[in-house]
N, C-alpha and C positions, 0 to 999 in steps of 0.2 A: 704782846709782849709789852712788860711795864717799861714805863720812859722815866720813872721816877727818879732813876740813879744816872741817868744822861746829863750832862752840862747844858746850859741855856745857853745856845748858840748867839742870842742877841747880845749877850754880854761877854761871853769868854771865846778864847781861840783868834786864829789870825782872820784878818779882813778876807773876804772873797776876792778872788783873783778874777781880774778883767781880762777877757777873752785878747790873746796876744801879747799880755805884759807878764813876767816873770815865767814865760814858759820855759821850763827845765833850767834854771840859772846855773846848776851845777855841771852843766857841759858846756863849760866854756871853751870856745875855738871850734865847737862843732857846727857845721853847715845845717839850715833848715833844709827840708827838701824842697826841690823845685816845685814851684807853682803849677797846680793842674795835672800833673805826674800820678802813675797807678801810686807810687810811692810816697803821695803827699798828703794821703786820706785813709780812713781806716774803710775796710770793705765788709760787707755783710752776706754771707753767701747763705741764703736759706736752704731749709733740707731739701726741697722740690729743686733745686738748683745744682745739685752735684754733677759732675762732669764725669760719665762714664768711658770716655776716650782717653783711658790711660793704660798702662802696663796690665797684663794679665796672666793669670796662672790658670790651668785646667781646676775646674773644680769649686772655684770661687769666683765673685765679680768685685772690682776695686773701684770705687767713685771717688774722685778728687774733690777737695772743699777749698784748700789753699795749695796753690802752686805756682809757678813762675806764668804758665797759661791762664790761670782763673783771675790771681790777683797781682801778677807781678812780684811773688816773691824771689828773692836771690837765694836763701838758704836752706828754706824749709818745705817740706810736702807735707801735708795733713788731710786726712780723708777718711774715708768707711769702706770696709769689706764684709759682704755678706757671704756666709758660708750655707750653704742649703742643708736641709735635714739629710742625714744618713749619706754624706758627702765629704771627701778628702781631697785637699788640693793636690796638684802636682807637687814634687820636690822642688824646692827652690832657694835662693838667697837672694840679698839687697846689696850687693857690689861692698863698696866702701860706704855705703850710707850706716848710720846706726837708726835702728827702729824702735819705736815705744809702741805699746799696744795697751788699749783699755776696752776690756769687755763690758759691753753694754747689755747685751741680751744672750741668753743660752747659756752653753756649757761648752764652748771649744776646747779642744785639744791641742797643744803643740807640741810636735815630735820633733826630737834631733837626736844626733850622737855625740855622748860625751867619751871622749877617748883620754879624759886628763889622769886615769889611774893606769895609763899604757893597753887597758884591753878595751876597743871600742864597745859600747854599751848603748843601746838605743833606751833614750828617755822620753817619757810621755808627762805633759804638765797639764794635769786636769785644771781648768779654771771655771768661774762662775761671773756674774753680774759686779762689776765693782773692781775686779781684778786686773793687775797689769802685768806686763811680759816685757822683758827688755831683750832684744835680739843685737847682738854685736854684728859688725860688718862681715861680710863673707861666710856667715855660719849657715849651712845648709840646713833647710827644718820644712815642716809642711803644716798646715792646719786641718784638724780633722773635726768634723759635727758628728758624733756618733748619735745623737738624739733623732728618732725617727721621725717626728713630726716638727719640731721646731728650728726655726733658721737661727743661726749664730750671727750677731752683728758685734763688730769691733771697730772702734776708732783708733786710727793709726797715725803716727807722728814719725817723720824722717829728717833725718839732718842734713838732705839734700832736696833742691827745690821740686824736683820731680820724682816720681815713684820709679826706683831702678827694681827691677825683675830679672833675674836669670834663671831660667828654667833650666833642672837637671833631670838628669836619666834615675837619679837615685840619692838618696842621703849620706852615702859614703863615697869618699874622694876614691878614685881609681885605686886598686888593689889594696884599700883600706879595710875593707869590711865583706861580709856576705852579700850577694847579690838579691836584690828583692823582686 
């Protein structure tokens, strides 16, 4: 990349900030984190350090990266989910948690029931690498990986510090639709 269009940092721009000075001057009245605590520093969770001791659903494996347990987060959970080839997860929802999903590899499909028209209809969202899915709170769904050879891997972020998983007997609420 050419740097001819970039300003000369020796003569232009603000002076470099000295460690500890001018730190977030716009946050007047906010206390700094207590020294030495989990919330007073950044955390680096390496790919090989993900925690598999988390809520699970049949047909998939969840691994926590950022959680209350791993880094002391209070409002966020983030990790990976792996769905083996030719596998479907059990039907489930994530309680009051909002869930954002980013597809890393494979072509997972996300299945839910849309009853916004008054007639329940099963919807299948077919995805690929780079796609995103948003799952609102309490919406029953399942993940499927129809590929016979390739594992599907997604990154998940939730609005709660831990992975809430409520496994269900089906996608439809009792009395709302056909038995599966």
